C-alpha positions as CSV (number, residue, x, y, z in Angstrom):
1,X,7.4,44.9,-75.4
2,X,6.0,45.3,-71.9
3,X,4.6,41.7,-72.0
4,X,8.2,40.4,-72.7
5,X,9.6,42.4,-69.8
6,X,7.0,40.9,-67.3
7,X,7.4,37.2,-68.5
8,X,10.7,36.7,-66.6
9,X,9.1,38.2,-63.4
10,X,6.1,35.9,-63.8
11,X,8.2,32.8,-64.2
12,X,10.4,33.8,-61.2
13,X,7.2,34.2,-59.1
14,X,5.9,30.7,-60.1
15,X,9.3,29.1,-59.1
16,X,9.3,30.8,-55.8
17,X,5.8,29.5,-55.1
18,X,6.7,26.0,-56.2
19,X,9.9,26.0,-54.1
20,X,7.9,27.2,-51.0
21,X,5.2,24.4,-51.5
22,X,7.9,21.8,-51.9
23,X,9.7,22.8,-48.6
24,X,6.5,22.8,-46.8
25,X,5.6,19.3,-48.1
26,X,9.0,17.8,-47.2
27,X,8.7,19.3,-43.7
28,X,5.2,17.9,-43.2
29,X,6.3,14.4,-44.3
30,X,9.4,14.3,-42.1
31,X,7.7,15.5,-38.9
32,X,6.3,12.8,-36.6
33,X,3.7,13.7,-34.1
34,X,3.9,11.8,-30.9
35,X,0.7,11.9,-28.8
36,X,1.4,10.7,-25.3
37,X,-1.5,9.7,-23.2
38,X,-2.0,11.4,-19.8
39,X,0.3,10.3,-17.1
40,X,-2.6,9.5,-14.9
41,X,-5.2,6.9,-15.6
42,X,-8.7,8.1,-14.7
43,X,-9.6,6.5,-11.4
44,X,-12.9,5.7,-9.9
45,X,-11.6,6.3,-6.3
46,X,-8.9,9.1,-6.3
47,X,-8.2,8.7,-2.6
48,X,-7.2,5.3,-1.6
49,X,-8.4,5.7,2.0
50,X,-11.7,7.3,1.1
51,X,-14.5,5.1,-0.1
52,X,-17.5,6.3,-2.1
53,X,-20.7,6.6,-0.1
54,X,-23.0,3.6,-0.4
55,X,-26.0,5.6,-2.0
56,X,-23.7,6.5,-5.0
57,X,-24.2,3.1,-6.6
58,X,-26.8,0.5,-7.4
59,X,-25.5,-3.0,-7.0
60,X,-26.0,-6.2,-8.7
61,X,-25.0,-9.4,-6.7
62,X,-22.9,-12.0,-8.3
63,X,-25.0,-14.4,-10.2
64,X,-23.5,-17.2,-12.3
65,X,-20.1,-15.5,-12.1
66,X,-19.6,-16.7,-8.5
67,X,-18.0,-19.8,-10.0
68,X,-15.5,-17.7,-12.0
69,X,-12.0,-17.7,-10.4
70,X,-9.9,-17.1,-13.4
71,X,-9.0,-13.7,-14.7
72,X,-10.0,-12.6,-18.2
73,X,-7.1,-11.5,-20.3
74,X,-7.4,-7.8,-21.1
75,X,-8.3,-7.3,-24.8
76,X,-5.1,-5.3,-25.4
77,X,-3.0,-8.4,-24.4
78,X,-4.7,-10.7,-26.9
79,X,-1.5,-10.3,-29.0
80,X,1.9,-10.0,-27.5
81,X,3.2,-6.4,-27.6
82,X,6.4,-5.6,-29.2
83,X,9.6,-5.5,-27.1
84,X,10.9,-2.2,-25.9
85,X,13.8,-2.4,-28.4
86,X,11.1,-2.3,-31.2
87,X,8.9,0.5,-30.1
88,X,9.1,3.3,-32.5
89,X,6.8,6.1,-33.8
90,X,3.0,6.2,-33.1
91,X,2.7,2.5,-32.9
92,X,5.4,2.4,-30.2
93,X,3.5,5.1,-28.2
94,X,0.3,2.9,-28.5
95,X,2.3,-0.2,-27.3
96,X,3.8,1.8,-24.4
97,X,0.3,2.9,-23.4
98,X,-0.9,-0.7,-23.3
99,X,1.8,-1.6,-20.9
100,X,0.4,0.8,-18.4
101,X,-3.3,0.3,-19.0
102,X,-5.1,-1.2,-16.1
103,X,-7.4,-4.2,-16.6
104,X,-11.2,-3.4,-16.9
105,X,-12.8,-3.4,-13.5
106,X,-16.1,-4.6,-15.1
107,X,-17.9,-2.1,-13.0
108,X,-17.1,-3.8,-9.7
109,X,-17.2,-1.3,-6.8
110,X,-17.0,-1.5,-3.1
111,X,-20.2,-2.7,-1.3
112,X,-19.4,-2.9,2.5
113,X,-22.4,-1.3,4.1
114,X,-24.1,-3.7,6.5
115,X,-27.6,-5.1,5.9
116,X,-30.7,-3.4,7.1
117,X,-31.1,-5.7,10.1
118,X,-27.5,-5.0,11.3
119,X,-27.4,-3.8,14.9
120,X,-25.1,-1.5,17.0
121,X,-23.0,-3.5,19.6
122,X,-25.0,-5.3,22.1
123,X,-24.0,-5.2,25.8
124,X,-20.4,-6.4,26.1
125,X,-19.7,-9.9,27.7
126,X,-16.1,-9.1,28.4
127,X,-12.9,-7.7,27.0
128,X,-10.7,-9.2,24.2
129,X,-7.0,-8.4,24.4
130,X,-5.0,-9.1,21.3
131,X,-1.4,-9.7,20.7
132,X,-0.7,-9.1,17.0
133,X,2.1,-11.1,15.6
134,X,4.3,-10.7,12.5
135,X,5.3,-7.9,10.4
136,X,3.1,-5.0,9.4
137,X,0.9,-6.7,6.9
138,X,0.4,-9.9,8.9
139,X,-0.6,-7.7,11.8
140,X,-3.0,-5.6,9.7
141,X,-4.9,-8.7,8.6
142,X,-4.9,-10.2,12.1
143,X,-6.2,-7.0,13.6
144,X,-9.1,-6.7,11.2
145,X,-9.9,-10.4,11.9
146,X,-10.0,-9.7,15.6
147,X,-12.4,-6.8,15.0
148,X,-14.8,-9.4,13.4
149,X,-14.1,-11.9,16.3
150,X,-15.0,-9.2,18.8
151,X,-18.3,-8.7,17.1
152,X,-19.0,-12.4,16.9
153,X,-18.4,-13.0,20.7
154,X,-20.0,-9.8,21.8
155,X,-16.7,-8.5,23.3
156,X,-15.1,-5.1,23.8
157,X,-11.9,-4.8,21.9
158,X,-8.9,-3.3,23.6
159,X,-6.6,-1.6,21.1
160,X,-4.3,-4.4,19.9
161,X,-0.7,-4.7,21.0
162,X,1.8,-4.8,18.2
163,X,4.6,-7.4,17.9
164,X,7.8,-6.2,19.5
165,X,9.5,-9.6,19.6
166,X,9.7,-10.6,15.9
167,X,12.8,-10.6,13.7
168,X,12.5,-6.8,13.1
169,X,12.5,-5.9,16.9
170,X,10.1,-2.9,16.3
171,X,9.1,-0.9,19.4
172,X,6.2,0.8,17.7
173,X,2.9,1.0,19.5
174,X,-0.5,1.0,17.8
175,X,-0.8,4.7,17.7
176,X,2.6,5.0,16.1
177,X,1.6,3.1,13.1
178,X,-2.1,3.7,13.0
179,X,-4.6,6.4,13.7
180,X,-5.9,5.1,16.9
181,X,-8.9,7.6,17.3
182,X,-10.1,7.1,13.8
183,X,-10.0,3.3,14.3
184,X,-12.2,3.6,17.3
185,X,-14.7,6.1,15.7
186,X,-14.9,4.2,12.5
187,X,-16.0,1.0,14.3
188,X,-18.3,2.6,16.8
189,X,-21.4,1.1,15.1
190,X,-19.7,-2.4,15.0
191,X,-17.6,-3.1,17.9
192,X,-16.9,-1.2,21.2
193,X,-13.1,-0.4,21.3
194,X,-11.3,0.9,24.3
195,X,-7.6,2.1,24.5
196,X,-6.9,0.0,27.6
197,X,-8.5,-2.3,30.2
198,X,-10.4,-0.6,33.1
199,X,-8.3,-0.1,36.2
200,X,-10.3,-2.5,38.2
201,X,-9.5,-5.3,35.6
202,X,-5.8,-4.6,35.2
203,X,-4.9,-7.3,37.7
204,X,-7.8,-9.6,36.9
205,X,-7.2,-13.3,35.9
206,X,-7.1,-13.5,32.2
207,X,-7.4,-16.6,30.1
208,X,-4.8,-16.8,27.3
209,X,-6.0,-18.6,24.2
210,X,-4.4,-19.6,20.9
211,X,-7.5,-19.4,18.8
212,X,-7.6,-22.2,16.3
213,X,-6.5,-21.2,12.8
214,X,-9.1,-20.5,10.1
215,X,-12.0,-21.0,12.5
216,X,-15.7,-20.3,11.7
217,X,-18.6,-18.9,13.5
218,X,-19.5,-21.9,15.6
219,X,-16.1,-22.2,17.2
220,X,-16.1,-18.6,18.4
221,X,-19.7,-18.5,19.5
222,X,-19.5,-21.8,21.3
223,X,-16.0,-22.6,22.5
224,X,-14.5,-19.0,22.9
225,X,-17.6,-16.9,23.9
226,X,-18.4,-19.4,26.7
227,X,-15.1,-18.6,28.4
228,X,-16.7,-15.3,29.5
229,X,-18.7,-17.3,32.0
230,X,-15.6,-17.8,34.0
231,X,-13.3,-14.8,33.0
232,X,-13.8,-11.2,32.2
233,X,-10.8,-10.9,29.9
234,X,-9.7,-13.2,27.1
235,X,-6.2,-12.7,25.6
236,X,-5.6,-13.9,22.1
237,X,-2.0,-15.1,22.0
238,X,-1.8,-14.6,18.2
239,X,-3.9,-12.8,15.6
240,X,-2.8,-14.2,12.2
241,X,-5.0,-16.5,10.2
242,X,-7.5,-17.1,13.0
243,X,-10.6,-16.5,11.1
244,X,-12.0,-18.5,8.1
245,X,-11.6,-16.9,4.7
246,X,-14.9,-18.2,3.4
247,X,-18.5,-19.4,4.7
248,X,-19.0,-16.6,7.1
249,X,-22.1,-14.4,7.3
250,X,-22.1,-11.5,4.8
251,X,-22.1,-8.8,7.6
252,X,-19.0,-10.3,9.1
253,X,-17.2,-10.4,5.8
254,X,-18.2,-6.7,5.1
255,X,-17.0,-5.7,8.6
256,X,-13.6,-7.2,7.9
257,X,-13.5,-5.0,4.7
258,X,-14.6,-1.9,6.7
259,X,-12.0,-2.5,9.3
260,X,-9.2,-3.1,6.7
261,X,-10.0,-0.4,4.2
262,X,-11.8,2.3,6.3
263,X,-10.9,2.0,10.0
264,X,-7.3,0.8,10.0
265,X,-5.8,4.0,8.5
266,X,-2.1,4.8,9.1
267,X,-1.2,7.5,11.5
268,X,-1.3,11.1,10.1
269,X,2.5,11.4,10.2
270,X,2.9,8.2,8.0
271,X,0.1,9.1,5.7
272,X,1.6,12.6,5.0
273,X,5.0,11.1,4.3
274,X,3.6,8.3,2.2
275,X,1.7,10.8,0.0
276,X,4.8,13.0,-0.2
277,X,6.8,10.0,-1.6
278,X,4.0,9.3,-4.1
279,X,4.1,12.9,-5.3
280,X,7.9,12.7,-5.8
281,X,7.6,9.5,-7.8
282,X,4.8,11.1,-9.9
283,X,7.4,13.8,-10.8
284,X,9.0,11.0,-12.8
285,X,5.7,10.2,-14.6
286,X,4.0,6.8,-14.4
287,X,5.9,4.3,-12.1
288,X,6.1,0.7,-11.3
289,X,6.2,-0.2,-7.6
290,X,8.4,-3.3,-7.3
291,X,8.1,-5.2,-4.1
292,X,11.5,-6.7,-4.3
293,X,11.5,-9.2,-1.4
294,X,15.3,-9.8,-1.4
295,X,16.0,-8.9,2.2
296,X,18.1,-11.0,4.5
297,X,15.1,-12.2,6.7
298,X,13.2,-13.5,3.6
299,X,16.1,-15.3,2.1
300,X,17.1,-16.9,5.5
301,X,13.5,-18.0,6.2
302,X,12.8,-19.4,2.7
303,X,16.3,-21.0,2.4
304,X,16.8,-19.5,-1.2
305,X,20.5,-19.0,-2.1
306,X,20.4,-19.0,-6.0
307,X,23.1,-16.6,-7.3
308,X,24.6,-16.1,-3.8
309,X,28.2,-16.9,-2.7
310,X,28.9,-19.8,-0.4
311,X,29.6,-17.2,2.4
312,X,26.3,-15.5,1.9
313,X,24.5,-18.8,1.9
314,X,26.2,-19.9,5.1
315,X,25.2,-16.7,6.7
316,X,21.6,-17.1,5.8
317,X,21.6,-20.7,7.1
318,X,23.1,-19.5,10.5
319,X,20.3,-17.0,10.8
320,X,17.6,-19.6,10.2
321,X,19.2,-22.0,12.6
322,X,19.3,-19.3,15.4
323,X,15.7,-18.1,14.9
324,X,13.8,-20.3,17.2
325,X,10.2,-19.7,15.9
326,X,11.2,-20.7,12.4
327,X,10.5,-24.4,12.5
328,X,12.0,-25.6,9.3
329,X,15.7,-25.6,9.3
330,X,16.9,-28.1,6.6
331,X,15.9,-26.5,3.2
332,X,16.9,-27.6,-0.3
333,X,17.4,-24.3,-2.1
334,X,17.3,-25.7,-5.6
335,X,14.1,-27.7,-4.9
336,X,12.5,-24.6,-3.3
337,X,13.3,-22.5,-6.4
338,X,12.1,-25.1,-9.0
339,X,8.8,-25.1,-7.2
340,X,8.4,-21.3,-7.5
341,X,8.8,-20.9,-3.6
342,X,11.7,-18.4,-3.9
343,X,11.5,-14.7,-4.6
344,X,12.8,-13.6,-8.0
345,X,16.4,-12.2,-7.8
346,X,16.9,-8.6,-8.8
347,X,18.6,-9.9,-12.0
348,X,15.7,-12.1,-12.8
349,X,13.3,-9.1,-12.2
350,X,15.3,-7.2,-14.8
351,X,14.9,-9.9,-17.3
352,X,11.2,-10.2,-16.6
353,X,10.4,-6.5,-17.0
354,X,12.4,-6.2,-20.3
355,X,10.5,-9.3,-21.7
356,X,7.2,-7.6,-20.7
357,X,8.4,-4.6,-22.8
358,X,8.9,-1.9,-20.3
359,X,11.5,0.6,-21.6
360,X,14.8,1.3,-19.7
361,X,13.6,4.7,-18.8
362,X,10.7,3.4,-16.7
363,X,10.7,4.8,-13.2
364,X,10.6,2.1,-10.6
365,X,10.1,2.4,-6.8
366,X,11.8,-0.3,-4.8
367,X,9.3,-1.2,-2.0
368,X,11.7,-3.1,0.3
369,X,13.9,-3.0,3.2
370,X,17.7,-3.3,2.8
371,X,18.5,-5.5,-0.2
372,X,20.7,-8.4,0.8
373,X,24.2,-7.9,-0.7
374,X,23.4,-4.3,-1.6
375,X,24.8,-3.0,-5.0
376,X,26.4,-6.2,-5.8
377,X,23.1,-7.9,-6.3
378,X,21.4,-4.8,-7.8
379,X,23.9,-4.0,-10.5
380,X,22.2,-6.0,-13.3
381,X,18.7,-4.7,-12.5
382,X,20.1,-1.0,-12.4
383,X,22.0,-1.5,-15.7
384,X,18.7,-2.1,-17.3
385,X,16.5,0.3,-15.4
386,X,18.6,3.1,-14.1
387,X,15.6,5.1,-12.6
388,X,15.5,3.0,-9.5
389,X,14.1,5.0,-6.6
390,X,13.3,4.2,-2.9
391,X,12.2,6.1,0.1
392,X,15.7,6.6,1.1
393,X,16.4,8.3,-2.4
394,X,13.3,10.3,-2.5
395,X,13.3,11.7,1.0
396,X,16.0,13.4,3.0
397,X,17.6,11.9,6.1
398,X,15.8,14.5,8.2
399,X,12.4,13.6,6.7
400,X,13.0,9.9,7.3
401,X,14.5,10.3,10.8
402,X,11.1,9.8,12.7
403,X,10.7,6.4,11.0
404,X,14.1,5.0,11.2
405,X,14.6,1.9,13.4
406,X,10.8,1.2,13.1
407,X,10.4,-1.5,10.5
408,X,6.6,-1.4,10.6
409,X,6.6,2.4,9.9
410,X,8.9,2.2,7.1
411,X,7.0,-0.7,5.6
412,X,3.8,1.4,5.8
413,X,5.4,4.0,3.7
414,X,6.2,1.4,1.0
415,X,2.7,0.2,1.3
416,X,1.2,3.6,0.5
417,X,3.5,4.2,-2.5
418,X,2.7,0.6,-3.8
419,X,-1.1,1.0,-3.5
420,X,-0.8,4.4,-5.5
421,X,1.4,3.0,-8.2
422,X,0.4,2.7,-11.8
423,X,1.7,-0.9,-11.9
424,X,2.5,-3.1,-8.8
425,X,4.7,-6.0,-9.2
426,X,5.8,-8.2,-6.3
427,X,8.9,-10.6,-6.6
428,X,7.3,-12.9,-4.0
429,X,3.7,-13.5,-2.8
430,X,4.4,-12.7,0.8
431,X,2.2,-10.7,3.3
432,X,2.8,-7.3,1.8
433,X,2.4,-8.5,-1.8
434,X,-1.1,-10.1,-0.9
435,X,-2.2,-7.1,1.1
436,X,-1.3,-4.5,-1.6
437,X,-2.9,-6.7,-4.3
438,X,-6.2,-7.0,-2.2
439,X,-6.3,-3.2,-1.6
440,X,-5.7,-2.5,-5.3
441,X,-8.5,-4.9,-6.3
442,X,-10.8,-3.1,-3.7
443,X,-9.9,0.3,-5.3
444,X,-11.0,-0.5,-8.8
445,X,-8.6,-3.4,-9.8
446,X,-5.5,-1.4,-10.4
447,X,-3.0,-3.1,-12.5
448,X,-1.1,-5.8,-10.5
449,X,1.2,-8.2,-12.3
450,X,1.7,-11.4,-10.3
451,X,4.9,-13.2,-11.6
452,X,4.5,-17.0,-12.2
453,X,7.8,-17.8,-10.5
454,X,7.7,-21.6,-11.3
455,X,7.2,-21.0,-15.0
456,X,9.8,-18.1,-15.1
457,X,12.4,-20.2,-13.3
458,X,12.3,-22.7,-16.0
459,X,12.8,-20.1,-18.6
460,X,15.6,-18.3,-16.6
461,X,17.5,-21.6,-16.2
462,X,17.4,-22.1,-20.0
463,X,18.9,-18.7,-20.4
464,X,21.7,-19.6,-18.0
465,X,22.4,-22.8,-19.8
466,X,22.5,-21.0,-23.2
467,X,19.6,-22.9,-24.7
468,X,17.4,-19.8,-24.8
469,X,18.3,-16.1,-25.5
470,X,16.6,-12.9,-24.6
471,X,14.6,-11.5,-27.4
472,X,11.2,-11.8,-29.0
473,X,10.7,-15.6,-28.4
474,X,11.3,-15.1,-24.6
475,X,9.2,-11.9,-24.6
476,X,6.4,-13.6,-26.3
477,X,6.4,-16.7,-23.9
478,X,6.6,-14.5,-20.8
479,X,3.8,-12.2,-21.9
480,X,1.5,-15.2,-22.8
481,X,2.1,-16.7,-19.3
482,X,1.0,-13.4,-17.6
483,X,-2.0,-12.4,-19.8
484,X,-4.3,-13.6,-17.1
485,X,-2.2,-12.3,-14.2
486,X,-2.9,-8.6,-14.4
487,X,-5.2,-8.1,-11.5
488,X,-8.6,-8.2,-13.3
489,X,-11.8,-9.1,-11.4
490,X,-12.3,-12.8,-10.4
491,X,-13.9,-14.5,-7.5
492,X,-11.5,-15.5,-4.6
493,X,-10.1,-19.0,-5.0
494,X,-11.3,-21.8,-2.8
495,X,-9.3,-24.7,-1.6
496,X,-7.2,-27.0,-3.8
497,X,-9.1,-30.1,-4.8
498,X,-8.1,-33.2,-2.7
499,X,-6.7,-31.2,0.2
500,X,-8.0,-31.9,3.8
501,X,-7.8,-30.6,7.3
502,X,-5.6,-27.5,7.8
503,X,-4.0,-28.1,4.4
504,X,-7.4,-27.4,2.8
505,X,-7.6,-24.0,4.5
506,X,-4.1,-23.2,3.9
507,X,-4.5,-23.8,0.2
508,X,-7.4,-21.2,0.0
509,X,-6.7,-17.7,-1.4
510,X,-6.7,-15.5,1.7
511,X,-9.6,-13.1,2.2
512,X,-7.6,-9.9,2.1
513,X,-5.8,-11.0,-1.2
514,X,-9.2,-10.7,-3.0
515,X,-12.3,-9.2,-1.3
516,X,-14.5,-10.3,-4.2
517,X,-17.4,-11.3,-4.0
518,X,-17.9,-10.5,-0.3
519,X,-17.1,-6.7,-0.6
520,X,-17.3,-5.9,-4.2
521,X,-20.5,-5.7,-6.3
522,X,-21.1,-5.2,-9.9
523,X,-22.8,-1.9,-10.6
524,X,-25.9,-2.1,-12.7
525,X,-25.9,-0.7,-16.1
526,X,-28.1,2.4,-16.5
527,X,-31.4,1.7,-17.9
528,X,-31.8,3.0,-21.4
529,X,-35.2,4.3,-22.2
530,X,-36.1,3.4,-25.8
531,X,-37.2,6.2,-28.0
532,X,-40.8,6.5,-28.8
């Protein structure tokens, strides 16, 4: 009798156990665990302005790889990733991670220490005055080259004068943009640098020279240095592209890198503000720095008017006509664009990023001045990527006030945020794009996607004509085109075959775009002792 009473209780207990197990199993199967990678990629050099000491690494000079000037496609791009519309679940998380993953640096690290027979500056033969010309990054490269020239001709370098007459009309002095004392101290073992000419030479006769573009050692040692026999002061009328990219002594090439990546540091005020902007972008997570070269001066200079109104095109033509030092006036916009000479429009950048697979919630920092046409030209890009930030959005009016009306200082802020970004994408290969790319290569080959504008324009035109639609086909084609344009290590490209004279030098990849092999060496693999 007692057993019969306990049987219902036993059955009830079994049913409850079964029900609890079933509920637990259903919950387990329906719950997706998303594991997001860290928002920061491990970095060999955490501070972009602090280099590792030379003794930290053993180096292996380039051997057979000196001939290699093509990037290797990163292994994770051997197959086209899914578009952002198809990303879902754990596989979507993996694909998203691949979009941010930097290329392998193949153990290339900075090697900029001079050789054992390198000496401190010899007795100065005279003074070198320098008028730096162009925008911030054109002046940066020119200043670093003039440091090397001063070393070559045994001159004392006077702190360079910045360009105050260019399109931007910036009144900044050297010390407003750069850390003047650090510049002088960092180069103490290379070149003697003074803030100004001695009083007794202030009124001395100076010889003004336009140094020949892309000149080598012989030109400076023979033609320029000999001027000190008659003059105590040489004034370089311009600083841009005055030194050859290649075929210079290793110690001179390494000096250029020390000048650019160690000595020419931004002023403390600019660095502090730049790092504050980086921190505020990091609050959004990993971010793209987009150098959107769609400002009035760029469009006027290049003659690119695609997608602009006739009134806007006329305004740009007028600017070009009235700017005396812009030599080319009559420009065919359609021809320029078809050759890939025009910056991508904001609309085209949006299509490009979508095709690469970046989702719409990707934070993007716009590294640029005032975009021509403002919101009317930014609407399409913003509709795709609403988290569009800039220094003006990240900082208050009061924080930016010291930099306003100083184009070089504002550009320096963009430079810092761009160098520190997870991915850098320039819409045009101008001076800033090249400088940032070179700096990112120097700092461990951080991911830099260089749009193939010529190939992209052909695809964009098909979209406009209705013969190609956005989607997987377009995405696959754009990804394939850019598999080898991610910023991975490669040797600096030499001149285009068949070019001669100045065109030959002009066709070379600029020194500061890619400091490999002169300033980057491959770290030796640690020796593995076999077990006995």
